[in-house]
Structures are given as C-alpha cells and as structure tokens.
C-alpha positions as CSV (number, residue, x, y, z in Angstrom):
1,X,103.9,85.1,76.1
2,X,104.5,87.4,79.1
3,X,102.1,88.5,81.8
4,X,102.4,90.5,85.0
5,X,100.9,88.9,88.1
6,X,100.0,91.5,90.7
7,X,99.8,91.6,94.5
8,X,96.8,92.1,96.7
9,X,96.1,93.6,100.1
10,X,93.6,92.5,102.6
11,X,91.2,95.3,103.7
12,X,90.2,93.9,107.0
13,X,90.5,90.3,108.0
14,X,88.2,88.6,110.5
15,X,88.9,85.0,111.5
16,X,85.4,83.8,112.2
17,X,85.6,80.2,113.2
18,X,87.7,77.0,113.0
19,X,86.3,74.4,110.6
20,X,86.1,70.6,111.3
21,X,88.7,70.1,108.5
22,X,91.3,72.2,110.4
23,X,91.0,75.3,108.2
24,X,89.4,78.6,109.3
25,X,86.5,80.5,107.9
26,X,87.2,84.2,107.5
27,X,85.9,87.4,106.1
28,X,88.1,89.8,104.2
29,X,88.2,92.1,101.2
30,X,90.9,91.4,98.6
31,X,92.1,94.5,96.8
32,X,94.5,94.3,93.8
33,X,97.5,96.6,93.7
34,X,100.0,97.2,90.8
35,X,103.1,95.6,92.4
36,X,103.9,93.0,89.8
37,X,105.9,89.9,89.1
38,X,106.8,88.9,85.5
39,X,105.8,85.5,84.2
40,X,106.8,84.2,80.8
41,X,105.5,81.0,79.2
42,X,106.8,79.8,75.8
43,X,105.8,76.7,74.0
44,X,108.5,74.1,73.1
45,X,108.3,72.1,69.8
46,X,111.0,69.6,70.7
47,X,109.2,66.2,71.1
48,X,112.0,65.0,73.4
49,X,111.7,68.0,75.8
50,X,110.1,67.5,79.2
51,X,106.4,68.5,79.5
52,X,107.5,71.7,81.4
53,X,110.5,73.4,82.8
54,X,110.4,76.2,85.4
55,X,113.0,78.7,86.5
56,X,112.6,81.5,89.1
57,X,114.7,84.7,89.3
58,X,115.3,87.4,91.9
59,X,114.1,85.1,94.7
60,X,115.0,81.7,96.2
61,X,112.4,79.1,96.3
62,X,112.9,76.9,99.4
63,X,112.2,73.4,98.3
64,X,111.7,71.5,95.1
65,X,110.7,73.7,92.1
66,X,108.0,71.2,91.4
67,X,106.2,72.4,94.5
68,X,106.1,76.0,93.2
69,X,102.5,77.2,92.6
70,X,103.2,78.0,89.0
71,X,104.2,74.3,88.4
72,X,101.1,73.2,90.3
73,X,99.0,75.4,88.0
74,X,100.4,73.5,85.0
75,X,99.8,70.1,86.6
76,X,96.3,70.8,87.7
77,X,95.3,71.7,84.2
78,X,97.4,69.0,82.6
79,X,95.5,66.4,84.6
80,X,92.3,67.2,82.7
81,X,93.5,68.8,79.4
82,X,96.1,68.3,76.7
83,X,98.7,71.0,77.2
84,X,101.7,71.8,75.0
85,X,105.3,71.4,76.3
86,X,106.3,74.7,77.8
87,X,109.2,76.6,79.4
88,X,108.0,78.8,82.3
89,X,110.1,81.6,83.8
90,X,109.2,83.7,86.8
91,X,110.8,87.0,87.8
92,X,109.9,87.9,91.4
93,X,109.2,91.5,92.5
94,X,106.4,90.8,95.0
95,X,108.0,89.9,98.4
96,X,107.4,86.3,99.6
97,X,106.0,85.6,103.1
98,X,104.4,89.0,103.1
99,X,100.6,88.4,103.0
100,X,100.5,90.0,99.5
101,X,99.4,86.9,97.6
102,X,102.4,86.8,95.2
103,X,102.5,83.0,94.8
104,X,98.8,82.8,94.4
105,X,98.8,85.5,91.8
106,X,101.6,83.7,89.9
107,X,99.6,80.5,89.8
108,X,96.3,82.2,88.8
109,X,98.0,84.1,86.0
110,X,99.7,80.8,84.8
111,X,96.3,79.2,84.6
112,X,95.0,82.1,82.5
113,X,98.0,82.0,80.2
114,X,97.9,78.2,79.7
115,X,94.2,78.4,79.0
116,X,94.9,80.8,76.2
117,X,98.1,79.1,74.9
118,X,96.3,75.7,74.7
119,X,93.0,77.3,73.5
120,X,91.1,75.4,76.1
121,X,88.3,78.0,76.2
122,X,87.7,77.6,80.0
123,X,85.5,80.2,81.6
124,X,86.6,82.4,84.5
125,X,84.3,80.4,86.8
126,X,86.0,77.1,85.7
127,X,89.4,78.6,86.2
128,X,88.4,79.8,89.7
129,X,87.6,76.1,90.5
130,X,91.1,75.0,89.4
131,X,92.7,77.9,91.2
132,X,90.9,77.0,94.5
133,X,92.6,73.6,94.4
134,X,96.0,75.4,94.4
135,X,95.6,77.9,97.2
136,X,92.9,79.5,99.3
137,X,93.2,83.0,97.8
138,X,94.3,81.9,94.3
139,X,90.8,82.1,92.9
140,X,90.7,85.9,93.6
141,X,93.3,86.6,91.0
142,X,91.3,85.0,88.1
143,X,89.0,88.0,87.8
144,X,91.4,90.2,89.8
145,X,88.9,92.8,90.8
146,X,88.0,93.9,94.4
147,X,86.1,91.1,96.1
148,X,84.5,90.3,99.5
149,X,85.8,86.9,100.4
150,X,84.4,84.3,102.9
151,X,84.9,80.6,103.5
152,X,88.7,80.0,103.5
153,X,89.0,83.0,101.1
154,X,87.6,81.1,98.1
155,X,84.0,82.3,98.2
156,X,84.1,85.6,96.3
157,X,81.5,88.3,95.6
158,X,82.1,91.7,94.0
159,X,82.5,94.8,96.1
160,X,82.2,98.4,95.1
161,X,85.2,99.4,97.1
162,X,87.4,101.8,95.1
163,X,90.7,103.3,96.2
164,X,91.2,105.3,93.0
165,X,93.0,108.6,93.8
166,X,94.6,107.3,97.0
167,X,98.2,106.4,97.4
168,X,99.1,102.9,98.7
169,X,102.4,102.5,100.7
170,X,103.8,99.1,101.4
171,X,106.4,98.3,104.1
172,X,107.7,94.8,104.7
173,X,110.2,94.1,107.4
174,X,112.7,91.2,107.2
175,X,110.5,89.1,109.4
176,X,108.8,85.9,108.2
177,X,105.4,85.0,109.6
178,X,104.4,81.4,109.2
179,X,100.7,81.2,108.1
180,X,100.3,78.1,110.2
181,X,101.8,79.8,113.2
182,X,99.6,82.9,112.7
183,X,96.4,80.8,112.6
184,X,97.5,78.8,115.6
185,X,97.7,81.9,117.8
186,X,94.5,83.7,116.7
187,X,91.2,83.2,118.5
188,X,88.3,82.9,116.0
189,X,85.2,85.0,116.8
190,X,82.5,86.7,114.8
191,X,83.1,90.4,114.3
192,X,80.9,92.9,116.2
193,X,80.3,94.8,112.9
194,X,80.4,92.7,109.8
195,X,83.2,93.6,107.4
196,X,80.7,93.7,104.6
197,X,79.1,96.7,106.3
198,X,82.4,98.5,107.3
199,X,83.7,98.4,103.7
200,X,80.8,100.5,102.6
201,X,81.9,103.3,104.9
202,X,84.2,106.1,103.7
203,X,87.9,105.2,103.9
204,X,88.5,107.9,106.5
205,X,86.1,106.0,108.9
206,X,87.8,102.6,108.6
207,X,90.2,103.3,111.4
208,X,88.8,101.9,114.7
209,X,86.2,99.9,112.8
210,X,88.2,97.6,110.5
211,X,90.8,95.2,111.8
212,X,93.1,92.3,111.0
213,X,92.7,89.6,113.6
214,X,96.2,88.4,113.1
215,X,97.8,91.7,114.3
216,X,97.2,91.0,118.1
217,X,99.3,87.8,118.2
218,X,101.8,89.0,115.6
219,X,102.5,92.2,117.5
220,X,102.9,90.3,120.8
221,X,105.6,88.1,119.1
222,X,107.2,90.9,117.1
223,X,106.8,94.4,118.8
224,X,108.7,96.1,116.1
225,X,105.9,95.4,113.7
226,X,103.4,97.3,115.6
227,X,105.7,100.3,115.3
228,X,105.5,100.1,111.5
229,X,101.8,100.5,111.7
230,X,102.1,103.4,114.1
231,X,104.7,105.1,111.8
232,X,102.3,104.8,108.8
233,X,99.6,106.6,110.8
234,X,102.2,109.2,112.0
235,X,103.0,109.8,108.3
236,X,99.3,110.7,107.7
237,X,97.7,107.4,106.6
238,X,93.9,107.5,106.8
239,X,94.0,103.7,107.3
240,X,96.9,101.3,107.9
241,X,97.0,97.6,108.5
242,X,98.9,94.4,108.2
243,X,98.0,92.4,105.1
244,X,96.9,88.8,105.5
245,X,99.0,87.0,108.1
246,X,101.9,89.4,107.5
247,X,104.5,90.5,107.5
248,X,103.8,93.4,105.0
249,X,101.9,96.5,106.1
250,X,100.1,99.0,104.0
251,X,99.0,102.5,104.5
252,X,96.3,104.4,102.5
253,X,97.1,108.0,102.0
254,X,95.1,110.9,100.4
255,X,98.2,112.5,99.1
256,X,101.2,111.5,97.0
257,X,104.1,110.0,99.0
258,X,107.9,110.2,98.4
259,X,109.4,106.7,98.1
260,X,112.9,108.0,99.2
261,X,111.5,109.5,102.4
262,X,109.6,106.2,103.0
263,X,112.8,104.2,102.6
264,X,114.6,106.6,105.0
265,X,111.9,106.0,107.7
266,X,112.0,102.2,107.2
267,X,115.7,101.4,106.6
268,X,116.5,97.9,105.5
269,X,112.8,97.1,104.7
270,X,111.1,96.6,101.4
271,X,109.2,99.8,100.6
272,X,106.8,100.5,97.7
273,X,104.2,103.2,96.9
274,X,101.8,103.9,94.1
275,X,99.0,106.3,93.3
276,X,96.0,104.3,92.5
C-alpha cells in the first residue's frame, strides 16, 4: 500500500504565550500543499519477522530509525491495538528542518494507513488523538484540510481559506533552524489583530497584517534569509513569509511561475512551485 504524505505551510504564526509546561500557545493557519513524500507499508506473513522494519531513502535520519515519527506512529497504535507485522519504506521529497511539516505528515499518513491495513475502524477524531501524541502539528494531517490552529498547534478548527488559482513558490536555503532555538528567542505576545480575522481578508491584503513571529529573531541570526523574503516580493508575490520556525519560505503569486527562473534566482537552494 502506497500513500503520498504532503507538506503544509503556515499562513501567519503568532506565538501568544509560554505555558507552564514549557511549551508555547500559538495561533496559525495550516494550509496543505502538494509537495509530497512517498510512504509504502506492506504486511509480512513470516511469523519470525520483527513486528516492523523501517527504511528511509533520499534523506539521512540523524539518530536511531526507531525514533523516526513513522515508527512512533506504528508504536502508538500497537500499544492499544493488534497490528500485523509490516515493512515500512519512506522516500523523502519534503525537505527536513524546513517548517513544512514533512515528518508530521509522514506519521499521520502512517496512522491512517495502519488503521486501514489492520481494519481498526478508528475515526478521524480518534486518529487525531493518537497523532497529537506524536507531534504538535501531526493531528492536522489526519483530515489534511485548511485549519485554524491554537494551543500548541493541536486544537484545530476549519477555515474557509482557499488559495485555489494561486501559485505557491517554496525556497529553502541550506540553513537549519532548531525549533527549540527558535522558540527560545521569540517573545510571546497576543497579536494586535487576531489571525482568525486576518485570514478572512483577501490575500492581497495580508501583507502588513499577517506575520510570523519567528522571523524577527531568525532574520537577526541569518540576514540572508530576510533577503529571500524580499526577493519573493520583488518577483511579484502578493504575500510571502517563512513557514513555521523555518527555514523554508513561501510566496503566493497570482500568476504562473517558471521553476527554472526561480532556481536561477536562488542558486543552491531547494526550490519548488505549483499552481494550486
């Protein structure tokens, strides 16, 4: 069985307050985009085989494979349900350390696949509960539709935001931003205008209203990253921002964009574009 976990971008991100447990409450809008990994899960009938095996291609996972979120998805379900022995293989296309949610998407899609393979019959709401145990934004990828998120990114409500007809451009420099470091540098504060109100405005009005609270400290540490955002606006983006805690940026364009021209403007960086 093969599925295609997709990335997301954050339309605005306000870090509202630090919680007693050390995490942060935030407001953001998760929006799915069709940049996809490939995840294959096959059942194994050999009784002597391990409960699971996991391999990853086109990327290097730093650490033990057992700590990969796909493996954690298997384990969190196996703790409560009988699962078949499986072989899991992941081919990465979504850049890691980018703020695009690739690892969370892989885990969420693994939960959905295993739910089907084992005929567990778990509802989306129950799968979201399991996903939330794996990662803060993992639950979003269960329903995988635009969502306004609060809490640590795990409290989701639908939003009518629709970027159909726009072109999304992604640019990711070879800079890794530690999520822990990013949160340590940001100063939590309630937004002057709630993101839930801004997102209702036309896309052309987002610039100057919508923001990502991580950008200020990230730009101070990595000035070249601010220039990526400036270049996206110079190309004609109606809105541009860093996604999550970085280091990927996205631009929203009214017109089609030429990927070769984009690559020429951002040499040595990961570049992607797609008409939505």
